[in-house]
C-alpha positions as CSV (number, residue, x, y, z in Angstrom):
1,X,57.7,51.2,-1.8
2,X,54.5,51.9,-2.0
3,X,53.5,49.0,0.6
4,X,56.7,47.9,2.3
5,X,57.7,44.7,4.7
6,X,56.6,45.3,8.0
7,X,59.9,43.0,8.4
8,X,62.8,41.7,6.5
9,X,65.6,39.7,7.9
10,X,68.2,39.0,5.1
11,X,71.2,35.8,6.4
12,X,71.3,36.9,9.6
13,X,73.7,34.9,11.2
14,X,75.4,34.6,15.4
15,X,77.3,32.0,17.1
16,X,77.5,32.3,20.6
17,X,80.2,30.5,22.4
18,X,81.6,29.4,19.2
19,X,78.2,27.3,18.3
20,X,75.8,28.7,15.7
21,X,73.2,29.4,16.9
22,X,71.8,31.6,13.6
23,X,72.7,29.9,10.2
24,X,71.7,32.4,7.4
25,X,68.2,32.7,8.4
26,X,66.3,35.1,5.7
27,X,62.4,35.3,6.0
28,X,60.2,38.2,5.2
29,X,56.7,39.3,6.9
30,X,54.4,41.0,4.9
31,X,52.0,44.3,6.7
32,X,49.3,43.2,8.8
33,X,50.1,39.7,9.0
34,X,51.3,37.4,12.1
35,X,54.9,35.5,11.3
36,X,55.0,32.3,13.5
37,X,58.2,31.2,14.7
38,X,57.9,27.1,15.0
39,X,60.6,24.7,16.3
40,X,61.7,23.0,19.3
41,X,64.0,24.1,22.6
42,X,67.6,25.2,20.9
43,X,66.4,25.6,17.5
44,X,67.1,29.8,17.1
45,X,63.7,31.2,17.1
46,X,63.8,33.0,20.6
47,X,67.4,34.6,19.7
48,X,66.1,34.9,15.9
49,X,63.2,37.7,18.1
50,X,65.9,38.7,20.1
51,X,68.2,40.1,17.5
52,X,64.8,41.3,15.6
53,X,64.1,43.3,18.7
54,X,67.9,45.2,19.1
55,X,68.2,42.9,22.6
56,X,71.0,40.5,20.5
57,X,73.4,41.8,18.2
58,X,73.9,40.0,14.9
59,X,77.9,38.6,14.0
60,X,76.0,38.9,10.1
61,X,73.1,40.4,7.9
62,X,70.5,43.2,8.0
63,X,67.2,43.7,9.9
64,X,64.5,45.8,8.4
65,X,61.5,47.0,10.1
66,X,59.0,49.4,7.7
67,X,61.5,49.5,5.0
68,X,64.2,51.0,7.7
69,X,67.5,49.0,7.9
70,X,67.5,48.8,11.9
71,X,70.2,46.7,12.5
72,X,72.3,49.0,13.8
73,X,69.6,50.0,16.1
74,X,68.7,49.9,19.5
75,X,65.6,49.2,20.8
76,X,64.3,51.7,21.8
77,X,64.6,53.4,18.5
78,X,63.8,50.1,16.3
79,X,59.9,51.1,16.4
80,X,58.6,48.2,17.4
81,X,56.9,46.4,20.8
82,X,57.8,43.4,23.1
83,X,55.7,40.5,24.7
84,X,57.9,38.8,27.3
85,X,56.6,35.4,28.1
86,X,56.4,36.3,31.7
87,X,55.3,39.5,30.8
88,X,57.1,41.8,32.5
89,X,55.2,44.1,34.3
90,X,56.2,46.4,36.8
91,X,54.5,44.9,40.4
92,X,54.6,48.3,42.3
93,X,52.2,50.5,39.3
94,X,48.7,49.8,38.7
95,X,47.5,48.3,35.6
96,X,47.1,52.2,33.7
97,X,50.7,53.4,34.8
98,X,52.3,50.1,33.3
99,X,50.5,50.2,29.8
100,X,51.5,53.9,29.9
101,X,54.6,53.8,30.5
102,X,55.8,53.7,27.5
103,X,54.3,57.2,26.7
104,X,55.7,58.6,29.5
105,X,59.4,57.6,28.6
106,X,58.5,58.7,25.3
107,X,57.7,61.7,26.7
108,X,54.0,62.3,25.5
109,X,52.0,65.0,26.9
110,X,50.0,63.6,30.3
111,X,46.5,64.2,27.8
112,X,48.1,62.6,25.1
113,X,48.8,59.7,27.6
114,X,45.7,59.5,29.2
115,X,43.8,59.3,26.0
116,X,45.5,56.2,25.1
117,X,45.4,54.5,28.0
118,X,42.1,54.5,28.3
119,X,41.8,53.3,24.2
120,X,43.9,50.3,25.2
121,X,42.1,49.4,28.4
122,X,38.4,49.3,26.5
123,X,40.3,47.0,23.8
124,X,41.4,44.6,26.7
125,X,39.1,44.7,28.5
126,X,39.8,45.9,31.4
127,X,38.8,49.5,31.5
128,X,37.4,48.6,35.6
129,X,40.7,47.1,37.3
130,X,42.8,50.2,36.0
131,X,43.5,51.0,39.0
132,X,44.4,47.6,40.2
133,X,48.5,45.9,40.5
134,X,49.5,43.4,38.5
135,X,48.9,41.1,41.9
136,X,45.7,41.4,41.6
137,X,45.1,39.9,38.1
138,X,44.5,36.7,36.7
139,X,47.2,35.3,34.6
140,X,45.6,36.2,31.6
141,X,43.9,39.4,32.7
142,X,47.9,40.3,32.9
143,X,49.1,39.4,29.6
144,X,46.8,41.6,28.3
145,X,48.0,44.1,30.5
146,X,51.4,43.2,28.6
147,X,50.1,43.4,25.2
148,X,48.4,46.7,25.6
149,X,52.0,48.1,26.9
150,X,53.4,46.8,23.5
151,X,50.8,48.2,21.6
152,X,50.6,51.4,23.7
153,X,53.0,53.8,21.6
154,X,51.4,52.2,18.1
155,X,54.6,50.2,17.2
156,X,55.3,48.7,13.0
157,X,56.0,45.9,14.7
158,X,54.4,43.2,17.1
159,X,57.1,40.8,18.8
160,X,55.7,38.5,21.1
161,X,57.9,35.7,22.7
162,X,55.4,32.2,24.1
163,X,52.9,34.5,25.0
164,X,50.6,32.5,26.2
165,X,52.6,29.5,27.4
166,X,52.0,30.1,31.4
167,X,48.5,29.7,31.1
168,X,46.1,27.0,31.5
169,X,44.9,26.1,28.7
170,X,40.9,26.5,29.8
171,X,42.4,30.5,29.5
172,X,45.0,30.0,26.8
173,X,42.9,28.9,23.6
174,X,40.4,31.7,24.3
175,X,42.5,34.1,25.4
176,X,44.6,33.4,21.6
177,X,41.7,33.6,19.5
178,X,40.9,37.0,21.4
179,X,44.0,38.0,20.5
180,X,44.2,36.9,16.6
181,X,40.6,38.7,16.2
182,X,41.9,42.5,18.0
183,X,45.5,41.7,15.8
184,X,43.3,41.5,12.5
185,X,41.2,44.4,13.7
186,X,43.7,46.7,14.2
187,X,45.8,45.2,11.3
188,X,49.1,44.8,13.8
189,X,51.2,43.1,11.9
190,X,53.3,40.4,14.5
191,X,56.3,37.9,15.0
192,X,55.3,35.6,17.3
193,X,58.2,32.4,19.0
194,X,56.3,28.9,20.3
195,X,56.4,25.6,20.4
196,X,52.8,24.9,20.3
197,X,51.8,23.3,16.7
198,X,48.3,24.3,17.2
199,X,49.2,27.7,18.5
200,X,51.0,28.2,15.5
201,X,48.8,27.4,12.7
202,X,45.5,29.0,14.8
203,X,47.1,32.4,14.3
204,X,49.8,33.1,11.7
205,X,49.5,33.9,8.5
206,X,53.0,32.4,8.1
207,X,54.4,29.6,9.7
208,X,58.2,29.4,9.9
209,X,59.2,25.8,11.0
210,X,62.9,25.7,12.4
211,X,66.2,23.5,12.7
212,X,69.1,24.2,13.5
213,X,69.8,28.0,13.3
214,X,67.7,27.8,10.1
215,X,64.5,28.1,8.7
216,X,63.5,24.6,6.7
217,X,60.2,25.8,5.5
218,X,58.2,29.1,5.7
219,X,54.7,28.7,4.4
220,X,50.8,29.6,5.6
221,X,49.7,26.5,7.6
222,X,47.5,25.2,5.0
223,X,50.1,25.0,2.5
224,X,52.5,23.1,5.9
225,X,49.6,21.1,6.9
226,X,49.4,19.5,3.3
227,X,52.4,19.7,1.5
228,X,55.6,20.2,4.0
229,X,59.0,20.4,1.7
230,X,60.3,17.8,3.5
231,X,60.1,14.9,5.5
232,X,62.1,16.5,8.6
233,X,59.1,19.3,8.4
234,X,56.6,16.3,8.3
235,X,57.6,14.7,11.3
236,X,58.0,17.6,13.4
237,X,54.5,18.3,12.4
238,X,53.1,14.7,13.8
239,X,50.1,14.7,11.2
240,X,51.0,12.5,8.9
241,X,51.1,8.8,8.3
242,X,54.1,8.2,6.6
243,X,55.6,5.3,4.6
244,X,58.5,3.7,3.3
245,X,58.6,4.1,-0.6
246,X,61.5,1.3,-0.7
247,X,58.9,-1.4,0.5
248,X,55.8,-0.4,-0.7
249,X,54.0,-2.7,-3.3
250,X,53.8,-1.6,-7.2
251,X,52.2,1.0,-8.3
252,X,53.4,3.0,-5.4
253,X,57.3,1.7,-4.9
254,X,59.6,3.9,-5.7
255,X,63.7,3.5,-5.4
256,X,64.0,6.1,-2.1
257,X,62.1,8.5,-0.6
258,X,58.9,8.6,1.9
259,X,54.9,8.5,1.1
260,X,53.5,11.0,3.7
261,X,50.0,11.8,3.5
262,X,48.0,14.1,6.2
263,X,46.7,11.5,9.5
264,X,42.9,12.6,8.4
265,X,43.1,11.6,5.2
266,X,43.6,8.3,6.5
267,X,39.7,6.8,6.6
268,X,37.9,3.2,6.9
269,X,37.1,1.7,2.5
270,X,33.3,2.0,2.8
271,X,31.4,1.1,-1.5
272,X,31.6,4.9,-1.8
273,X,35.7,4.4,-1.4
274,X,36.9,6.6,-5.4
275,X,38.0,3.8,-7.7
276,X,41.2,5.5,-7.8
277,X,42.0,5.4,-4.1
278,X,44.9,3.8,-2.6
279,X,43.1,0.7,-0.7
280,X,45.1,-1.6,1.6
281,X,45.0,-3.5,4.4
282,X,46.3,-3.1,7.4
283,X,46.2,-5.0,11.4
284,X,45.2,-3.2,14.5
285,X,47.7,-2.8,17.1
286,X,46.5,-0.8,19.7
287,X,43.7,1.7,20.0
288,X,43.5,5.2,22.4
289,X,40.4,6.4,23.4
290,X,40.9,10.7,23.7
291,X,38.3,13.6,23.9
292,X,39.1,14.7,20.5
293,X,39.5,11.2,18.4
294,X,40.2,7.3,18.8
295,X,43.9,6.8,17.8
296,X,44.7,3.9,16.2
297,X,48.0,2.1,15.6
298,X,48.4,0.4,13.0
299,X,51.0,-2.1,10.7
300,X,51.2,-2.6,6.8
301,X,53.3,-3.9,4.6
302,X,54.6,-6.2,7.4
303,X,55.8,-3.5,9.7
304,X,55.4,0.1,7.9
305,X,53.2,1.9,11.2
306,X,50.6,4.5,10.9
307,X,47.6,5.9,12.8
308,X,44.0,5.8,11.6
309,X,41.7,8.5,13.9
310,X,38.2,8.1,14.1
311,X,35.5,10.0,15.3
312,X,35.6,10.6,19.1
313,X,33.1,7.6,21.0
314,X,33.8,5.0,18.2
315,X,34.0,1.9,19.6
316,X,37.7,0.9,19.4
317,X,39.2,-2.2,17.2
318,X,40.6,-5.0,19.2
319,X,44.3,-5.7,18.6
320,X,45.4,-7.7,15.8
321,X,41.8,-7.0,14.1
322,X,42.7,-6.3,10.2
323,X,40.7,-3.1,8.9
324,X,40.0,-2.2,5.1
325,X,41.4,0.8,5.1
326,X,42.0,4.2,2.0
327,X,43.9,7.1,1.2
328,X,42.3,9.5,-1.4
329,X,44.8,9.1,-4.0
330,X,45.5,13.2,-3.9
331,X,46.3,12.8,-0.5
332,X,50.2,11.3,-0.7
333,X,52.8,13.1,-1.0
334,X,56.4,11.6,-2.3
335,X,59.1,13.3,-0.4
336,X,63.2,12.5,-0.8
337,X,65.3,11.1,2.4
C-alpha cells in the first residue's frame, strides 16, 4: 500500500464483567490527521484508546498501525506514544530526563538522546526549563513536557487521553491551539479522547461520536455541524433546533421524524429574508445574556421549543414577546426517529 492508514480498527469487541464495552467498532485514520473520540462518560472512548495502545486486550477484532497488525503486540512494540490525562511525569526526574526516558529505555546512544531532547525542548518552548522538576512547572508546561516525551521516539501514532481537561480555560484554549499547529507542522497522526465538543471540533480532522460502545457517526467537523445522521448525534452535539415533524403545519409536516437546523441558522426575519425561507412566529419564554451571545428560549406551534442566539450585547426580548423568525430553506434537515 502506497500510503497506508495511520490506524485501522476492525470489529473491536470487548466486555468487562459481563458488560459489553466495545461493540463492533470500526474506524480508520488517514496519515497526518487527528481523530477525536467524542462521547459522554461510559461510552467506551477511553477503553477504545486503551485497546489501541495495547493496555486493554480485545475479546475480538483487529488493530493495525501503519499497515502493521499490532493486535497481539505489547504497547512498547506498537510504535505509538501516549499522553495521559494526569501526564504521568516522573517527579524525581528533570524535564530533559522525562523527555528522554523512552529514548534511554530504547537504548539510543547518549548523543542521539541529547540531540532529540534539545530539539523537542526548543519545539515546545521549554529549553530554559530543562533542568527543572515537574513540580516546579505550571500545568500547561507539564502538559507540554508530557507531549514532548510521547513524541520523542518518533511514534507512528500519538494517543491523547483528555490531555487538556485538567487545565483552566485560560490555559486550555491557547495550549490546544498551539498543539494543533505543532501537529500540523509535524504531520503527526493522533487519536484524541475528549468529552469536550469544542475541543473535538477545533483539533480534529475526523470526529467519531460514540454511544454505548459503538461509533454512531464519524465525519469531518463541518459535516457533523451541518448534517448529523441521527437525532441522537444531533441532540448530543447540542447545536441544533429540533422540531417534531408530526406537529408542524404544511408543507413541513411529516408522518414521523424531526426537522433539525443549526442554531446559527435561525434569525429574526427582515425585509431581505429570501422568499423561500421558512417563516414563522415564536413566543419568547426567557432570555439569557451571555459572553458569546444572548440565548433566547422560544415556543412555536404550541409547545415546540427553539433557541435563538442573538449577538452579545443585544437587548433581551421580554417574555411573551412575539418574534417573526426565519430559517433559510437549505438549513432544515429531516431525520427519522
